[in-house]
C-alpha positions in Angstrom: 245.3 25.1 75.1 242.9 26.1 72.0 240.0 24.2 72.8 240.3 25.0 76.5 240.1 29.1 75.1 237.0 28.0 73.0 235.0 26.7 76.0 235.9 29.2 78.4 234.9 32.1 75.5 231.8 30.4 74.9 230.7 29.7 78.9 231.5 33.8 79.0 229.3 34.4 76.4 226.4 32.4 77.8 226.4 33.9 81.4 226.8 37.1 80.0 223.6 36.1 78.0 221.9 34.7 80.8 222.8 38.4 82.9 221.4 40.4 80.2 218.1 38.0 79.9 217.8 38.5 83.9 218.7 42.4 83.5 215.8 42.6 81.1 213.4 40.5 83.0 214.0 42.7 86.2 213.8 45.7 84.0 210.4 44.8 83.1 209.6 44.5 86.7 210.7 48.1 87.7 209.0 49.7 84.6 206.1 48.0 85.0 206.0 48.9 88.7 205.5 45.4 89.9 209.1 46.4 92.0 208.6 49.8 93.7 211.2 51.7 94.5 214.0 51.3 97.5 212.8 47.3 96.8 216.4 45.2 98.0 217.3 43.1 95.4 219.4 40.5 96.9 222.3 38.4 94.8 221.5 35.3 96.4 217.4 35.9 95.9 218.0 37.0 92.4 220.4 33.6 91.7 218.2 31.6 93.4 214.8 32.7 91.4 216.7 32.6 88.0 218.8 29.3 89.0 221.7 31.3 88.3 225.3 31.6 90.1 225.2 34.9 92.5 228.2 36.0 90.1 225.6 36.3 87.1 223.1 37.7 89.3 225.6 40.2 90.1 226.6 41.2 86.3 223.0 41.1 85.6 222.5 44.0 88.7 225.3 45.9 87.9 224.1 46.5 84.1 220.8 48.0 86.0 223.0 50.1 88.1 224.8 51.3 84.8 221.3 52.2 83.3 220.2 54.0 86.7 217.4 51.8 87.6 219.4 50.7 90.2 221.8 51.6 93.1 224.7 49.5 94.9 225.2 50.8 98.7 228.5 49.5 100.0 227.7 46.9 102.7 223.7 46.4 101.9 223.3 45.1 98.5 221.1 46.3 95.3 218.2 48.5 95.4 215.6 49.8 93.0 216.7 53.3 92.3 214.4 55.8 94.4 215.2 59.1 92.6 215.1 62.4 93.9 212.5 65.2 92.7 216.0 66.9 91.3 216.6 63.8 89.4 213.3 63.1 88.4 213.1 66.9 87.2 216.8 66.3 85.1 214.7 63.2 83.6 212.0 65.2 81.7 214.5 68.3 81.0 216.7 65.3 78.9 213.2 64.1 77.5 212.5 67.6 76.0 216.4 68.1 74.6 216.4 64.8 73.0 212.5 63.9 72.0 212.4 66.7 69.6 215.7 65.3 67.8 214.0 61.6 67.6 211.0 63.0 65.7 213.1 64.8 63.0 215.0 62.1 62.3 211.8 59.8 62.7 210.1 62.0 60.2 212.7 61.7 57.4 212.5 57.6 57.8 208.7 57.6 58.0 207.4 55.4 55.3 203.6 53.9 55.0 204.6 50.4 56.8 205.7 52.4 59.7 202.8 54.4 60.0 200.5 51.0 59.9 202.5 50.0 62.6 202.1 53.1 64.7 197.8 53.2 64.1 198.1 49.3 65.3 200.1 50.4 68.4 197.5 53.1 69.3 194.6 50.6 68.6 196.8 48.7 71.2 196.7 51.6 73.8 193.2 52.4 73.4 192.2 49.0 74.1 194.3 48.6 77.6 192.6 51.9 78.8 189.4 50.0 78.0 190.2 47.3 80.7 190.8 47.5 84.4 192.7 46.1 87.3 196.5 46.5 87.9 197.8 44.3 84.9 195.8 46.4 82.6 197.2 49.6 84.0 200.7 48.3 84.0 200.1 47.1 80.6 198.7 50.4 79.6 201.8 52.5 80.9 204.2 50.1 79.4 202.7 50.4 75.6 202.7 54.1 76.4 206.1 54.1 77.0 206.3 52.1 73.9 205.3 54.7 71.8 208.3 56.9 72.4 210.6 53.6 71.6 209.3 53.2 68.5 209.8 56.8 67.1 213.5 55.8 68.4 213.5 53.0 66.8 212.2 54.8 63.5 215.2 57.3 64.0 217.5 54.6 62.8 220.3 55.6 65.4 221.3 53.0 67.7 222.8 55.4 70.5 219.7 57.3 70.5 217.4 54.8 70.8 219.3 53.4 73.9 219.3 57.0 75.9 215.8 56.9 75.2 215.0 53.3 76.4 217.2 54.3 79.4 214.6 57.5 80.0 211.1 55.9 79.2 212.7 53.0 81.9 213.2 56.1 84.5 210.4 58.0 83.5 208.2 54.4 84.6 210.4 54.8 87.9 209.8 58.5 88.3 205.4 57.9 87.7 205.5 55.2 90.0 207.3 57.2 92.9 205.4 60.7 92.2 202.7 60.7 90.0 199.8 62.0 91.5 197.1 59.7 89.8 199.1 56.4 89.9 199.3 56.1 86.0 201.5 57.6 83.2 199.7 60.6 81.7 200.7 59.3 78.2 197.6 59.7 76.5 196.3 58.2 73.7 195.4 61.7 71.9 198.8 63.3 72.5 200.2 60.2 70.4 198.0 60.5 67.7 197.9 64.3 67.7 202.2 63.3 67.3 201.5 60.8 64.9 199.2 63.2 62.6 201.8 66.0 62.4 204.4 63.1 61.3 202.5 61.7 58.8 201.7 64.9 57.3 205.2 65.6 57.1 204.7 68.7 59.7 207.9 68.5 62.2 207.3 71.6 63.3 203.3 70.6 64.7 205.2 67.4 65.9 207.9 68.5 67.8 205.3 71.4 69.5 203.0 68.4 70.5 205.5 66.2 71.9 207.2 68.7 74.4 203.2 69.4 75.4 203.0 66.0 75.8 206.3 65.8 77.8 204.7 68.6 79.9 201.6 67.3 79.8 203.2 64.1 81.6 205.5 66.1 83.8 202.6 67.8 85.2 200.7 64.8 87.1 203.9 64.7 88.9 204.1 66.5 93.0 207.7 66.9 92.9 207.6 69.1 95.7 210.6 69.1 98.5 209.2 68.0 101.8 210.6 68.6 104.7 211.9 65.6 107.2 210.0 65.4 109.9 210.1 62.9 113.4 207.8 60.4 113.7 206.5 62.1 116.5 205.5 65.3 114.9 204.2 63.0 111.6 201.7 61.2 114.2 200.4 64.3 116.0 199.1 66.0 112.6 
């Protein structure tokens, strides 16, 4: 019986790896705004596109649901999350609580090699800003979010990094839904100022710049509550 157990464990591990790979692909599509809020994610279609069983597709969608990027509705299926204005505010409130801790932890571990990687990343962000087109804009938004994830990785706390990974992903979803300009507002100059303060060992200034930066992103969102209207009323305006 041992070979059977071993084979079962191997198969389960392979299915889990495949589900994670699908989760990552769908996650990137959501974060890059290629999948809009409320888009239906059919288990059957996901399974067909990735050539996996519906069970594996369901596992991938459940992972995304756990992260808050997908919502499942009974008898309807899975959909890309459509966060309410209040949920959007909570995302940025959470970032204001967590990212100062990321700054403090990252400052303690910052090394010359880390600075080189950050500067290269800022150059990458700057290159995307010079390019035009939807794909360049998506790349710019993704690179802007990656700056915050680089700081979280530098902090050396896997749990903290996981929280930031989720928050950055949710932020991208919120920006896609509520952003006035349609971009991240994650300014290259803001990132440079945060990095400059960290390089000087000035944690207080780096923290202040980070909080200002988060406020800058949130200020680009239109989170006003809108009263529901009938179709007749909406078309009579």
